[in-house]
N, C-alpha and C positions, 0 to 999 in steps of 0.2 A: 296386112302382113302380120306374121307371128314374131313377137320379140320377147325378150326377158325383161322382167321388171320386178321391183321390190314393192309389195302391196302391204299396206297397213289395214288390218281388219278390225282391230281393237285398240283403243286408246287407253292409257293408263295401266298398262302391264307393269309388274314390278321389276325392279332390277335384281340381279344383273340381266341385261338384255341378251347376253350371250346364252342365258338359260331360257328366258321367257320368249325370245325370238318374236318381237313385235312385227318386224319386217320379214314377209314370207316371199321368197323368190319363186316366181312362177313364169310359165310362158303364157302370154296373153295375146289377144288380137288387137291390132291398131289399124283403124280404118284410114284410108288415104285422105289427104287434106282436101277441104272444100273451098268454096269461095273465101278469099281473104285469109287463107291458111297455108301453111307450108309444113313440110316434113324435114326435120333436122336429124342428123345422126349425133347423138350426145357424145362429145369427146371427153368432157370432165364435168362433174358436179360436186360441189363442196358439201360436207357435212356441217350444218350450221345450227346454232342454238335455236332458231325459229323452227327448224325441222325437229329438233329435240323436244321443244315445247309441244309440238303436235303429238308426238309419241307419248309424252307425259300427260296429255289431256289438259294443258294449261290453256289452250284454245281449241274448243271442239270443232271438229270437221266432219262433213258427210262421208260415211264409209260404205264400202271399202274405198280406198284412195291411194294412188301412187304419189308419194310426196317427192320433195327435191325441188328447190326453187332458185338455186344459184348455180349457173353453168354457162357453158359455150359449146358450140358445135358447128357442124357443116350442113348447109343446105343441100338436101337430096331431091326435093321436089317441090314445086310451087303450084298452088291452086289457082283458079281463075281469079283474075282481078289484080294479081301481083305482078308488077312490071319492072320494079326497081331492084329485085333480087333474082338471082339464078342459081342453078345447080352449081355447087362447088364453092359458093361464097361462105365466108366464115362470119358467125354471129355470136354476140353476147345476149343472153336472155334477160327479160325484164319481168320481175316478179309482181309488179303493180300495173296491169294493163289498164288502158284508158280509152275513152270513147273519142276524144279529140274535139268534141262539140259542146260539152256542158260548160257552165260558167267557170268551173275550176280549171278545166283544160285550156280554155281560151285565155284565162289569166296566167297561164304559164304554171299551173299547179296540177299536172296530170297525175302525180303521186297519190293525190286524194280524191281521184275521180270516183263518185259514188256508183256509177254505172259499172265500171270494171270491178268495183268491190262487191257488187251484188252478184255478178257472175262467179267471182271467186268463192263467195260464201255458199254458192249453190253447187260448187264442184264442177262448173262448166268452164269451157273455153270462152273468151269474150265474144265469140260468134254465136254463143247461146247452145252449143251442142256438146256432147261427149264423143270422144273418138276411141275410147279404150273400153274393152270388155274382156271377161274371162272366157275361157274356151267353151263354157256351157252357156254363153250368151249374157250372163249377169253383167249390167253396166258397171264400170269403174269410174270413180270421180277423179277429176283433175285437181292438182294443188297448184294455186296461184296461176292457173291457165298455163301451166308448164308440165309438171310431173316428170322431172328429170332423172329420177332413180330408174331409168329405163334405158335400153339400148337406143331407142329412137322416140322422138316426141313429135306430135302435131301441135303446132302453136299458131296463134294468130299473128298477122304481120305486125301489129303494134306491140307484141311481146318480144321483139328481137330488134337488135340494132347491128348493122353491118360494121365489121371491123377489118383492119388490114390483115393480111395473111402473114405478116412479119411477127405478129404477137403469138407466142406459144399458147395453145388453147387452154392448157391447165392453169396458166397465169390469168388469161382473159376470163375464165370462169369466175374468179374471185371478184372481178369487177361487177358481176351480176347482182351482188348483195353487199358483201362486206365493204368493198371500196365505196360504192355509192353511199351506203348507209353511214359509215364511219368518217371517211374523208369529206362527203357531202355535208354532214352535220357541221363540220368545222368551217369549210369553205362557203357553203351556201347558207345554212340555217343561221349560224353564228356570224358569217361574213368576217372572219378573223382577218386582221390586217398584220402586216410586218411590224414587229416591235411590241406586240400585245403579249399578254400572259394568258395561259389556258391550262385547265386541269382536265384529265381524262379519268373518269372512275370506271374501272372494269377494263381489263386487258386481254379480252378474247380477240377473235379475228376482227370484229368491228372496232373495238377499242384500239387495236394496233394500228388500223388503218386511220383512225382519228389522229392518232400520234403522228403517223406519217404525213397527214394532211397539215397538221400544225407546223411540222418541220418544213413542209413545202411552202407554207404561207409565210414563213420567216418569223414565227413567234419567238419572242425574246426570252421567255420562261415557259417551260413545258413541265407540268407536274403530273406524274403517272401514279395511280393508285390502284391496288389490287390486293387480294388476300394471298396470292401466290408469290412467294419470294423470287422463284425462278422467272416469272414473267416480269417482275420488276427489274432484274438483272438484264434481261432482254431489252426492256424499254430504255435503260441507260445507254445500252450499246447503240440503240436505233434513234437517240436524240433527246430523250427526256433529260431535263437539267435537275430535277428533284423526284425522288421516289419515296412513297410512304406505304406502310403495310396496313391494309384496311382492317385486319383483324385485331389491332390494338384498340383498347377502349378510348384512349385519348387521341386517336388519329386526327379527328376534326380539329381539336385544340392544337395539335402540332402543326397542321397545315395553316391554320389561321395565324399562329405565332410566326411561322416562317415566312408568311406572305403579308404581314403588316395588316391583318384584318380579313384576309380572304382573297379569293381569285375572282377577277373580273368575269371570266367565261368558264363555266364548268360543263363539261359533256358527260353524261351519264350513259354508259352503254351496256350495263350488266343485265338490265331487265329484272331487277329485284327491288323490293321496297327498302331494305336497309342501304342499298347502294344509292337509291334516290334520296334518302334522308341524309346520307353523308354528303352528297352533291349539294343539297340546298344548305346545309350547315356550313360548308366552306365557301359559299358564294359571298362575294364582297358586297358591301353597300353600293347600289347602283348597277349591280352586275346581273348576269343572266345565267340561269340554270336550264340546260337543254337536255332533254331526254330522248335518246335514240334507241333505248333498250325496251323491249316488249315484255311486260310481266304477265301474270295471270289476268285474264280479262276482268275478273271481280276484285283485283287488288287495288286498294286505295292508299293514298299518301296524305298527310296532313302538314300544314305549315301555319306559322304565325301571321295571320292576315295583316294585322296592324303594321308589323315590321316590313312586309312586302310593300305596303303603301308608303310608310315614312321613310324607308330606305330606298325607294324606287327600284326594287328588285323585279325581275321578270322570270316567270317559269313557262317554258314552252316545250312542245313536242317537235320531233324531227322525224318524219317517216321517209324512208329511202333517200335520206340526206337531202330532202327538198329538192331532188334532182329532176330535170327534164332530160330523160335519157338521151334523146337525139342530139341534144346540146351538150350535156355534161360528160357522157362517156367518151367522145373524142378528146375533150380537154383533159380528162383524167388519164386516159391512155397516153396522151402527149407527155404528161408528167412522168408516167412510168417509162416511156422511152428514154427520157432524159435522167433516169435513175432517181427521181424524186419520190416515187411510190414504189418501193422495192417489195412487191407483194410476193416474189418468189421466196423470200426469207420466211414467210408464214406457213409454207407447206411443210407439214410434219411427215406426211407419208402419202403414197398412192395405194388405194385399196381396190379390192374386187368385191362383187356381190357376196361372196362367202364371208367377207370380213365385216360387212356393214353394221351388223348388230353389236358386235364387239367394239366397233368404231364409235358407236354412240354411248357405250359405256365409258370409253376414254374421254369423250367430249363432256359427259356429264361429271367426270371427276375433275375437270379442268386441266387435264394432263396434256392437251394438244391445242393447237391453234387451228390449223386448217388440214383436214384429211381430205383428199380428193378422190372421189369414186371414179374410176374408168370402167364404165359399164360394158364396153366392148373389148376390154383386155382379155 
């Protein structure tokens, strides 16, 4: 079938993207789903910093590629072997597909499945194929086994989780990345308990969901840190007990003083080395620094190893919020239904293909939280 999609032909083009136009809107050919695959109509796809980092060439990808990894849609066709989904079902997509059989999957860690990661790196679906091509026959790579900046997508069964039809699809889309990554880092990776304290460094879509997760967990003190004063104001409205401006030279000292030596659990979501350094600096003795933000693949951060040992600190990563999608998405959507994860507040605007490059300018400026692409609008 012929569909409209946003194709990235070259990474690292200069800003403003409204001028350089890294995403080119074209009509492309999408093959029908094969065994273990399904066709979904993309209802909404979020503009996320991970997509921006791909445009910026922070993480190289095989080109050309249709990006977009956070979304939700409606099943329109299922391939051979799929018996638990049918046409008309609603799904949230999963950007880290898994094989279900390796030692990581069987231990409940499908988010770090090396088999799924290998297919992602090759620009293929988890079934080992590509279903996209230009009208001249040139193959187009898939992003995270999804490629959601398109009207339709063929995805593997393990790349989607069925949801109830009572959830608005443009809210559900945010659960595909920002909610799992942010709230998951708090609830799963950190295992935050009621009455504990936590700091969130970086208040983009992922960071705000970490904030929501901390509120839902019953944290006694929630410290929000960002370089944008407007985001700090929103954080106060949405449950932060303390806010600090990261641009201040003495920000770390201010946080340590206000918290009697630092915070027990610090979640870094900005994906930058200065943010990670700040997160480490404000972590208390015996505390944990958890990074859920993805920086440039060559970026390195340093720490004082002796103090990590003598103060029993820990530093760890959190990918996709340590989520098992089939287990955690229903739980997270349950919190949403009860008003505990108000992701609808994060939606800055709905956009169409014509606005997508300008949308990434706004995201790069830190001026927005979540813009939702409606490819079929």
